[in-house]
N, C-alpha and C positions, 0 to 999 in steps of 0.2 A: 504492498499499499503505501509505503514511503516511496517508493521508487518511482511508482507512476506518479506521486503527488510531485516528485524532484523534475520529473521529467515533463511534465506539464507546466511547470514554473518555468524551469529553460525553454520549453517553445516558446511560451506566450514574451518572455525577455528577447526573444531572437526574434520574434514577430514587432515587437513592440520598436527596438533597437530598429529593424528595416522602414515602417513605417516613419521612423524620428528622420534617416537617410533620405528618403522618398520628400519628403517635405520641406527636406534644409534645402531650397533651390534657389537663385540666384535672383534678388527681388528688386527692382528697381524705382517703385511708385510705391509712398506711402501715405497716412493720415497723419499729414502734420499737424493736426489737431491734440493729437497723442502723443506724448513727451516720454522721451525714453530718459531713467533717470542714472545718476551718477552712479549708484548705487548699482543698478543693472549692469551696467558696464564694468566697475570692479567688477563686479560676481564674474563676467567672463573672461576678464584677464586672468580672474583666480583659476579659473578652468585653465586656461592653457598655461600657468607657472605648473602645473602639475604632471604636464605632457612630459615625454622620453626629448632629450637633447643630445644630438653626435657631442660623444667624449664629454657629457654632462657640461658642457662650456656655459650653456644657459647664455648666450648671448641678444637675445633678444628682448628690446624694451617696449614699454608703450606710451603712450600721452590717448587720454580718451575727451572727449567735447561733447557736451549737450548746450553748450554756448551759444546763442542763435549771431551773434558777430563773427566767432572765431569758425562756427559750422560752414559761415558763408565762405570765409575764405578757401575752406576747405575746398567745396562745393568749387567754385571757380577755376581751383587746380585739380582736377579731377575728368577722366573721360568715360563714358556711362558706357554704349554700347556699340562696338566695330560693326555689327553686322546689320545695326537698324541705321542706315542710314539714313534714312529721312527724319529720326528721330533727336532728337537735339539734347534727353537729358528730361527727368521729372522737371514741371511747370513747380509755381509756386501754390503751394496748398498739397503739394505730394513727396515734398523732398524730406531725406533722415531728418531726424532729429535727436541724434547720435553719431559721435564718430571713432572709431579707432585707429589709429595711428600706429602700425608697428617697423618699429627702430632696428636697425642693426647695431649695435655696438662694437664698431669695428677695433677696439683695443683689447675686446675680449676675445672675438674672432669675424672674420670675413666671411667664414664658408658658413651659409645659414639656410641655405635651399631645402634643406630635408626641413629643419626646426621652420620654416617658414609655412610649408606648409601642411606642417601635422599642427601646430599653433592655429592657423586661421582656421583650419575646418572644426579644430574644435570649439573655437567661438562661435562659430554659424552652428554647432551641434547644439551647443546652449543657448545660441539665441531659441532659436527655433523650438524649444523644450519651455521657454520663459513666453514664448507669446510672440516673438520677436522675426525678421527676417531680414535680410541684408544683404550686400552686395562687395565679393573680396574683385578691391582694384587694382590692377599693376600700371593700369596708364592714368600715372602720375608724372603733375610737372614737377621735377623731383625738387630741383634749385627753387624755383620759387616757393615751393610751401615750406621749404627749410627756411629760407630765407623769413618767409612771412610767420612762421614760428619762432625765428632766433634759437634753431637750433647750433648745439654745440659740433663746430666739425667733426666729431667723433662719432658722431651717429646719422647714418644714411639711412633714408627712407625704403623702406621695403615696398610694404603695402599698405592701403587704405583701405579699411573695413567701416560703409555705410550700413546705419542701423535702424530701423524705424520698425511701425506696425505696418505690413505691405495689405495693400488693398488689391491688388492685380493676383489674375490667376496665371498659375504658371502648370501647364500639361506637357507631362514626357512624351515622347514620340519615339515608336522603334524605328530607328534609320530606318530609312530606303534603299533600296538595291543599288540607287543613283551613287550613295557614300556623300548623300550632301550634310554636312554637320550644322549649318547655318539654322540658328533659332530663329526666329519669325514672329511677328503679332499678325492675328488673321481681321476680319473685320470688324470683333467686337473687343479687340485688344488683350485678346488673351495671347500668350506668352506660350510658343509648343519650342521644345527641348528635346531635337534628337539625341537619342542615348543609343549607344551599340549594342545587341544584344548579348547576352550571357554566352551564347553559341559562338561567339566571335571574338569573344572577348578571352575565355577558357579554351586556350591551344588546345592544351593536352590531360589527362588525369593516367598518371605513371602508377 
């Protein structure tokens, strides 16, 4: 009986985690009237701080912002959606209300790519669990934003994570035979995102 309960619990946990991963999409439009709090952003950075790090160097540092003026500065220095050429980004009322800026502390290490991916996804999973959503952005005017934030030269901007309460719908689609990977908006402004199937992703079972 205990074994059955344990298996049931494990299955439920796996199903729940799969749903969390599937819900952790890229969101670019938010309800700007609902504000992200500093406490929420601090908690997300706390999640990141517990993740594995190459050689346990932990070279990533963070700046969080819920300040409207600072948020506008960050917003002006990021790019939103390369594949949506006819969409310039969220308009007033749809903008993120919180940002997490991921920094490389170059005096600790410059080899941070693995850490960046691990921590960014951990933050986004945590955001989904909080009822938030967001966008991980590498398209950043790093020199301009670094200057605007008066960053010490030891810090390099790795990524900018925009966060808020999402208002858009994102649908995962099976990638077509043409191999087109571009996400797109339909006539109802629903964002469709192609994904490779597990049959294509898993090359072999040995």
